[in-house]
ZAPA-467554 format. One line per field, with one value per residue (C-alpha): z negated, y negated, x; residue in one letter. Coordinates in steps of 0.001 Angstrom, whole numbers, padded with zeros to 6 digits. Layout:
pz (Z, ...)
py (Y, ...)
px (X, ...)
res (A, ...)
This chain:
pz (001583, 000832, 000608, -003425, -004260, -007690, -007255, -010016, -010527, -012542, -009503, -006947, -007050, -006213, -003858, -001532, -001040, -001027, 001747, 003917, 003395, 003978, 007333, 009295, 008001, 011027, 009283, 005618, 002843, -000671, -003883, -007051, -010034, -013102, -013555, -010178, -009672, -011002, -007963, -005275, -002578, -003208, -003448, -000558, 001301, 001169, 002958, 006755, 007260, 010889, 011804, 009302, 009667, 006312, 002945, -000189, -003833, -006673, -010009, -013056, -014037, -017844, -019628, -023007, -021997, -020910, -017369, -017204, -016570, -014999, -012525, -010271, -009025, -008472, -006425, -004829, -003592, -002457, 000044, 000723, 001943, 004411, 005970, 006904, 007587, 008556, 009760, 011792, 008705, 006922, 003046, 000512, -003414, -006200, -009778, -012242, -015991, -017126, -014632, -015957, -013158, -010560, -007365, -004050, -000610, 003224, 005427, 008653, 010354, 009321, 008491, 004387, 001553, -001799, -004350, -007909, -010119, -014064, -011934, -011399, -008578, -010066, -009137, -012669, -011933, -008621, -009171, -012477, -015793, -015876, -014247, -012369, -009877, -007597, -003960, -001608, 001738, 000900, 001848, 000300, -003146, -001340, -000470, -003977, -005293, -003034, -004555, -007337, -007455, -005432, -007611, -009917, -009006, -010624, -008087, -004739, -001979, -004158, -001683, -000761, -001462, -005398, -006532, -005478, -007273, -010244, -010288, -010349, -013577, -015132, -014349, -015857, -019232, -019131, -019171, -022262, -024284, -023828, -026298, -024920, -024602, -028928, -028704, -026078, -026703, -023670, -024411, -020887, -017908, -014920, -012239, -013321, -013007, -009442, -008178, -009205, -006212, -008506, -008930, -012029, -010800, -007028, -008463, -005548, -002113, 001312, 004140, 007232, 010514, 011948, 015277, 015632, 018911, 022221, 025596, 026346, 023992, 023127, 020804, 022614, 021557, 023448, 021612, 018450, 016361, 012765, 010463, 007150, 005076, 001784, 001928, 004847, 005846, 007591, 010321, 011750, 014773, 014458, 013629, 009846, 008355, 005699, 003295, 002493, -001101, -003160, -003716, -000494, 001967, 005192, 008016, 010885, 014566, 017597, 020596, 023817, 022143, 019410, 017175, 013331, 012272, 008489, 005578, 003180, -000113, -000060, -002914, -002600, -001199, 002726, 003695, 006290, 008450, 007814, 010807, 009977, 010605, 013618, 015100, 014250, 015572, 018518, 018345, 014207, 015933, 017548, 014955, 011938, 008685, 006917, 003765, 002009, 001646, 000253, 002622, 000836, 003744, 003956, 005632, 008045, 009142, 009788, 012665, 013060, 016850, 016378, 014843, 017539, 015206, 017888, 015940, 017830, 016435, 013070, 013079, 014299, 011706, 008965, 010274, 010181, 006487, 005027, 004406, 001010, 000785, 000516, -001683, 001399, 003509, 007162, 009173, 012137, 011473, 014215)
py (032343, 028909, 026851, 025500, 023786, 021642, 017885, 016800, 013112, 014821, 016284, 014458, 011956, 011791, 008387, 010431, 013339, 010770, 008725, 011671, 012516, 009657, 009106, 011931, 011542, 010981, 010391, 010356, 009476, 009243, 008119, 009096, 007264, 005382, 003049, 001179, -000477, -004127, -005415, -003453, -004740, -004075, -000224, -000020, -001752, 001250, 003305, 003697, 004035, 003033, 006906, 006339, 006132, 005506, 005192, 005611, 004595, 005760, 004236, 002633, -000494, 000148, -002090, -003400, -003557, -005205, -004088, -006487, -009377, -007030, -004904, -007714, -008863, -005441, -004593, -007788, -007486, -003980, -004449, -007748, -005929, -003426, -006554, -008685, -005150, -002466, -004344, -000570, 001065, 001574, 000547, 001589, 001750, 003683, 003579, 006164, 005330, 008367, 009431, 010753, 012936, 012029, 013290, 011959, 014058, 013600, 015209, 014853, 017993, 021513, 019931, 019126, 018458, 018037, 016187, 017043, 015473, 013808, 010620, 007083, 005647, 003307, 002733, 004342, 006600, 007767, 007599, 006671, 008620, 012454, 013685, 016818, 017778, 020291, 020339, 022664, 022902, 025071, 024111, 025635, 024174, 020706, 020666, 021734, 018956, 016445, 017320, 016977, 013704, 011989, 013663, 012123, 008154, 005596, 003095, 003694, 001495, -001210, -004331, -006753, -009937, -008105, -007648, -011565, -012624, -010310, -011987, -015323, -014150, -012363, -016253, -017612, -015191, -015366, -019422, -019357, -016889, -017403, -015681, -012359, -010358, -010405, -009518, -007123, -005563, -007758, -008158, -008184, -005620, -008006, -005161, -004130, -007400, -008178, -004893, -005071, -005769, -007036, -010810, -011429, -014439, -012839, -011033, -011326, -010517, -010589, -008891, -009733, -008358, -008163, -007013, -005829, -006464, -008265, -007955, -007845, -005162, -003328, -000585, 002866, 006061, 008070, 006363, 007627, 004590, 005168, 002512, 005221, 002669, 001988, -001675, -003393, -007364, -008267, -010971, -013965, -016423, -020055, -021174, -020930, -018206, -019406, -018393, -014944, -014477, -011758, -009293, -009017, -006316, -006882, -003697, -003535, -002805, -002017, -004468, -002500, 000840, -001365, 001631, 001469, 001496, 001431, -001027, -003199, -004754, -008325, -007965, -011647, -015375, -016360, -016830, -018019, -016401, -017570, -018720, -015482, -012922, -014706, -014700, -010596, -009888, -012483, -011141, -013258, -016432, -015869, -014345, -016032, -016587, -012914, -011597, -008450, -005785, -002089, 000425, 001726, 004907, 005626, 009439, 007667, 005471, 008119, 009778, 006700, 008074, 011451, 010440, 006772, 004817, 002010, -001348, -002195, 001231, 000612, -002771, -001954, 000362, -002255, -004699, -002186, -001900, -005727, -006474, -004485, -005371, -009897, -010146, -009146, -011711, -010474, -012440, -011867, -013097, -013564)
px (015029, 014928, 018010, 018699, 021862, 023215, 023240, 025970, 026854, 030063, 031416, 029499, 026800, 023192, 023674, 025092, 022750, 019822, 021831, 021734, 018832, 016615, 019193, 017724, 014078, 012108, 008552, 007893, 009459, 008574, 010193, 009021, 010720, 009360, 012444, 013651, 017394, 016640, 018905, 016256, 017701, 021187, 020628, 018424, 021225, 023089, 020350, 019763, 015914, 015590, 014533, 011582, 008076, 006203, 007720, 005887, 006988, 005486, 005955, 005187, 003447, 002803, 000293, 001414, 005138, 008024, 007344, 004370, 006848, 009825, 008142, 006461, 009176, 011051, 008334, 007572, 011952, 011413, 008573, 010355, 013621, 011278, 009537, 013347, 015011, 013022, 009625, 008003, 008138, 005150, 005685, 002701, 003345, 001268, 001071, 001051, 001637, 001860, 004889, 008547, 009578, 011894, 011108, 012502, 011022, 011380, 008898, 008906, 006651, 007761, 011284, 010578, 012898, 013350, 015270, 014011, 016524, 016546, 017807, 015963, 016097, 018620, 022424, 023335, 021106, 021388, 025409, 027154, 024940, 025317, 022416, 021746, 019113, 018508, 017803, 015562, 013825, 011013, 007777, 005236, 006926, 006766, 003348, 001954, 004399, 003229, -000501, 000282, 002388, -000841, -003688, -002147, -002027, -003812, -003571, -003425, -001441, -001141, -000716, 002035, -000591, -001861, 002400, 002507, -000125, 001259, 004627, 002209, 001206, 004355, 005985, 002841, 003298, 006915, 006647, 004016, 005594, 009123, 010260, 008336, 012256, 012466, 008956, 008387, 004719, 003743, -000248, -001150, -002542, -001542, -002073, -005486, -006763, -005173, -006310, -010080, -012151, -015274, -015993, -018503, -019405, -020594, -023617, -024915, -022819, -023225, -022595, -020521, -019920, -016658, -015881, -012052, -010414, -011137, -011915, -008336, -007552, -010673, -010801, -011118, -012633, -010228, -007618, -008826, -006918, -007351, -008915, -008547, -005451, -007551, -006560, -006373, -005817, -009138, -007710, -009882, -010188, -008233, -011406, -011338, -013905, -016840, -018695, -017081, -015242, -013859, -016947, -018189, -018593, -017237, -018315, -015969, -016989, -014947, -014513, -015986, -017880, -019502, -018842, -018797, -015297, -014965, -016836, -014486, -015008, -012936, -010485, -009128, -009388, -008658, -005411, -003019, -000290, 003218, 005577, 007139, 004648, 003758, 007296, 007219, 003928, 002712, -001315, -001450, -001032, -004542, -006047, -004118, -006131, -006792, -008540, -007731, -010124, -010537, -011706, -015101, -015205, -011640, -012366, -014829, -012109, -010088, -012677, -014723, -015364, -016214, -019570, -019316, -022229, -022659, -023186, -026842, -028305, -027473, -028454, -031656, -032371, -031297, -033565, -036417, -035562, -034519, -037987, -036815, -033595, -034701, -030757, -028952, -027423, -025917, -023629, -021791, -017379, -014753)
res (M, A, E, V, S, I, I, S, N, T, T, G, N, H, L, D, K, L, K, A, L, Y, K, S, A, T, D, R, V, V, I, V, S, P, F, L, A, A, N, I, S, G, L, L, Q, E, F, D, F, S, G, V, N, T, L, E, L, V, T, T, F, K, P, A, D, A, E, Q, L, T, K, P, R, V, L, K, E, F, I, D, F, F, K, S, K, Y, S, K, V, K, V, K, V, H, V, D, N, H, L, H, G, K, L, Y, L, S, L, S, G, L, N, K, S, L, I, L, S, S, A, N, F, T, R, S, G, L, S, D, N, H, E, W, G, L, S, L, D, D, N, A, I, I, D, T, L, V, E, E, I, F, D, S, I, E, Y, F, D, V, T, Y, N, Q, I, A, R, A, C, L, F, A, E, Q, Y, A, K, D, F, P, D, W, T, R, K, P, N, I, N, S, D, I, L, E, S, V, Y, S, V, D, D, T, K, N, T, E, P, K, Y, F, L, K, P, I, G, H, S, D, S, P, I, L, L, E, E, M, R, D, F, S, D, L, H, Q, N, L, H, F, S, K, R, K, P, Q, G, V, R, K, G, D, Y, V, I, T, T, A, V, G, P, G, S, L, L, S, Y, F, K, V, T, G, G, L, Q, H, V, T, D, E, E, I, K, R, D, G, W, K, E, R, W, P, W, Y, M, E, G, R, N, Q, S, P, E, F, G, G, Q, W, W, V, H, N, I, R, R, Q, D, A, L, N, E, F, C, K, N, I, K, R, L, P, S, L, T, L, A, V, M, V)
């Protein structure tokens, strides 16, 4: 029999219950809330996420709404908090602009818990307002809710770089229209712009082969490393890569077995890692340049070792047909 209990801000508060729930988590937690605290880092400071491997946030970023100018900063602050304090936690941000419900989940193997509530992830929602919710641990119900939540998402895995670009758009819009707070119907859809993988100027995209790993640290089949993430940073050596731009395709291959790992569409320009990133991840000093790519074959990337398609075999087949595809350019990147 599943345990069900009421959470009330009048006789207690959601905040303490949620803090206890996430402190005991050992795998994955999910926050589903359309509204987020303006001082999001201040609220997050009260939680202990040291046992969490993955944290996923599902929220809104509504077009033609004041959120266009307020949400980018909050989302950036949200990710910055984990980069600074819990750098090993994998953070994902998803957007569902029809979202109204509020759910808080802890998913650790067969140990699953849920808070279903009227309370947004704000201090007033979790502790001050008169809010009520239910806490339960019925795995069947939770599995159904998780499936429905992620089936409803419009923008999966919005990246830090996309959010940073959204912040720049929002700052510029606020400068151009300084009275926006009195006219909150913002004529903008920033997320759609920064999330797009298309470049109208790149009418003939190029294709690049990109080795992953190096001779001292090859990608081995028996390790079964997962390359299924929707967005991944494609890192390059100190020699600045030339010629690749948004809209091009990058096919990744494993150093060692030579197997195809996945292929990506480039979503942004070339960037260089920061000194702080190098301190956190020493390998980035050797591979400081990167471009963000959207995975076009995530299912394959999650089981590439099963198929074990060798780069040379695929390249030989490609070369047989290249005369039929004269507009394609294939290059190897390092």
